[in-house]
N, C-alpha and C positions, 0 to 999 in steps of 0.2 A: 386500166378502161374496163368498165363492165360492156360485155358482147351477147349479141343475138344468132343464134344460129338457127339453122332452117336445111331439115334433108332435104335434098334434090334428088330426082331422076334425069340421068345426060343423055339425049340421041346419040349412038353413033352410029357406023355404018357398018356394024357388028350386034346391034341392041341397042340396050341401054346400059348402063352403070350408074353408083351410086354414088353422090358426091356430098358436100357437105356448107351452105355457104356462111361464112361468119364476117357480121358487120356491127359496127358500132350500133351500140343502143342510144337510138335517139331522143327517149323520150325522157321529160327532164323530173327533176322530183318537184311537189306541190306543196305551198307553204300558205296557209289558211292564217289569218291574224286576227283575233277577238279582242275587240277593247273593254274598257273597264266601265261601269254603270258610270253615266254623266258626262262619258266621252264620246270620242266620235271614231273613227277610218283615219281619220286627220292624224290622229295619234299614231298612227303606222306606214303610212305612206311614205315618208323620206325610210323608213327602216328596211321596207317591203323594196324599195328601189335598189337601197344596197344591197338585198339579200337575191335580188334577181339579177344582179351582176355576177352573182357568183356560180349562175348557171339551176335558177330555177324559177317556178309558174309561181308569183304571187299573188294572193287577193286580199282587199281590205274589203269592209264593208260598214254598211250602221245598222246597229240593234232597233229593231222596234221599241222609239221612245224617247231617240234620239236624233240628232240633226233634221231629216224634213219628215220626221215623224213623231218632234217633240210633246206636239199634243197631246200624248198616251202617256208620258214620264210618267205623271201620277199612277194609271192603272194597267201598264202593262206587267205581266207575270213572268215566272223565270219559265212556264212551259211555254209562251210567247217566245221568248228569246231564244229558248232553246232550238223552238221548230225553225228560226231566224238561222240559226246556227247550223243545222243540217242541212238547210235549204242551200246555203253557201257551198257547207261542202261539199255536198252535191252538185252545183255550176264547175264546182274545181276542178272535179275529178271527170268530168266530162270534157274538160277542155281535151282537143286532142295529143298537146304536146305533154301532157303531164302524166306521169309512170303513177296508176292506180296506185300501188305497191310501195310508193314512195310517197306519202302525204307525212305531212309535218302540220304541227299544232302552235300556235302561242298566243297565250291568252295573256290580261293583265288583271288583275283583281277580281271585279266579277267573271269577267272575260276568263279566267284562269277557272275560275268555279265552271263556268258554263262547258269549257274545253273538257277537263275532267268526265262531265258526265255524257259529254261524244262520245268516249273513244269506248263509251259500251255500246253505243247504238251506231259505229263506224268504223272501221280498216284505220287504225295510223300508226305510225310508224316511230314519230319524234314528237314529243309532248314538251313544250316549253312554260313556265311558268313563271308570272312575277308579279311578287303577292298577293298572292292567291286565296282571294277570300271563302271564307266558310259558312254556311248555311245550314240550320236545323229541314229536316226534310218536310217536314209537317209545312203545309200551307203551300204547296209548291202551284196550283194555281191561283193563291193569291194574288194583290197587288205586292211588286217589289217591296213598293217604299214602306208597305205596312208592314213589309218583316220587320223592321226595325222599332216597330210598334209593338207587335205581339210577342217578339223571340228576344230574351237577351242576351243579342249577338256579343256583347263586350265579357261576360261571363263565361260564357261559349267559349269565344275564342282566345280564352284565356288559361285552357289546358286540350292538351293535346288528346286529341278526337277518337276513338278505336275505329278502326277502319268498319269495321262489319254493322258501324251503328249509322253511318250515315252514308247516301247515294253518290255522292261525287269520290268519296272515298276508296268506299268498293270496287268504285268502277278503275281506281289507281292500283289496288290492291291485285287487280288481274290482267292490269296492262304489263306487256313484255315488251318494247321498245327501250327507247333511250330517253332519260326526261331532266330536263334541264330545271332547277328550281331556282330562283331569283328575290331574298329578302332586303331589304330597307334596313340599315342601320337603326334610323331615327324612324319609324313607323308606327304612328299611334290611332292606326286605323285596321292596320292585317297584324299582330301582333305573333312574335317569330315563335311561339306556340304554334300558330294556327299555320305556320307557315310547315312548320315541322310534324303535323297530322299529314299532311302531303308528303312529308320526304319520306317517314314512318309508314305509311300505305304502299310504298311503292317497292311490296318486296320481291315480286317476279321482275324488275325492270330487266333490261340488258346492261345499263347504266345507268347511275346518277351522279350530275352534276350539283352539287349546292354550292353557291354564293352569296355575300351580302356585299351588299353597296354601300360601301364607306359614307357615312355624311347624309347618306339622301334620307328625304321621308318618305312617305306613301307613294304621293305624286310625282317623285324625281324634281323638282321645283328649280332647281338650279343644272342651269348648263352644263357643270362638271360629272351631276347625276344622270342627265339625259346621256352623257357623250360615253359614259361608264356603261352604260346597260346597251348602248349600242355595241360597241366595241364586245362587250360580254355575249352579247346575244351571234352577234356574227359571226366570231370565232367559234363559237359553238355549232352555227348553224355549216358552217364551213366546213367541219370536221365530218359530220353527218352522211354531207353530200361528197364529201370525198371518199369514205368510206364505203359509200352507197356506189361508187362509182371504180373504187380498184380492187375493193374487200377487205375484213377487218386488216388491221394491221398486229402484227407478230411481236409481244406478244397483247393476246385482245385486252381491252381496257374491263378493269374490275368491277363486279358486276355487285359493288354497293356506294353508297354515297362517299365523292370523292373529296379529299383536302380540301378548304376554301382555300390557302394559300396562293398568294398571287402579288405582281410587283405591288408596289402604295401607289405608282402614278397610273392603275389601272384603274382604281377608285375603287376597289375592293378589299375590304376588311380581311388582313392577312391573320386578327387573330379572333375570329367568327364561328369557330366550329362548331358543329348539332350542341354540344354539351355546354358551350357559351351562350348560345343562343336560345337554349330553353330556360335559361334566368331570366328571358325579358319579356318585359308585360307592356301592353299598351296602356295607356294613363287616361285617354280621352276615348269619346264616341266619334262618329263620325260615318258618313257615307262614301264608299270608295269613290277614289279620284278627286272628289271635290276640290283637290287642290293639286288636280293636274293644272300646269298655266297655258296648256291647247285648249284645255277645254274652256278654263277659266275667259279665254281671248272668242271662241268662238260660241259659247252658249251663255244666254242672259242669266241674270243672277239666281243663286236661288237661296237658302235658308239649308244651314249644315245641320244633317240630321243627329 
């Protein structure tokens, strides 16, 4: 268990002597969840409650243009949504029980993209991506919906993008914490090549864990896919939180992308290594999280992009 030490002076009859008070570190890791485009914080509330159970202060929130501010759906920009993420992060780290040096950010699709950019602006220790979307740097202040008209995102995501050419990937290239990257086997929105752009960019990460959810689509529309992702995320965060409290295991984890091998019952594809993933391509266009069952239940119908 991590401890806190404080040097003190002890008054005695003969003067003062030195002492040290050693106590358990009472502050907890903080975990910020960033939902995808077209979704809401409802996508992560259940998972956040489970993560809180392992000893973390969790926070979910609604990006501008969603839920209570859905009237701005057509006009909100990436710049505004990044400001949302920064504001939510700042609220989380001000919580009296949160350890500012132990912050995790979990983002899905568009939320993963925003989480990556956040890392260049705020300290983050752990970073978890699920199907992280990728956008060109141009049009930063334009409505996010307009990007699917102005940018050929299908072609852009079908190639592994060099980190130095993209803001989110440059941020990943400078990130030195632990990274979890999760892809869906049948993702027709964010192809495996786009996901691998993030994996390849994390050249300074302390560790990279890469997994592919077997049989899953982009929005995890089946209960099996939802359960598999929750189990994977919870297990990884538990490992990170435990290590933060007790120190790294011996030997330490390798500083490279780990094998995606897992039990078949976990819903993780055991034959989904990085080389195989590079061969997968998206065959249809659409916006992130448009097929998320929680989003469909909570939001009015919108045409797919």
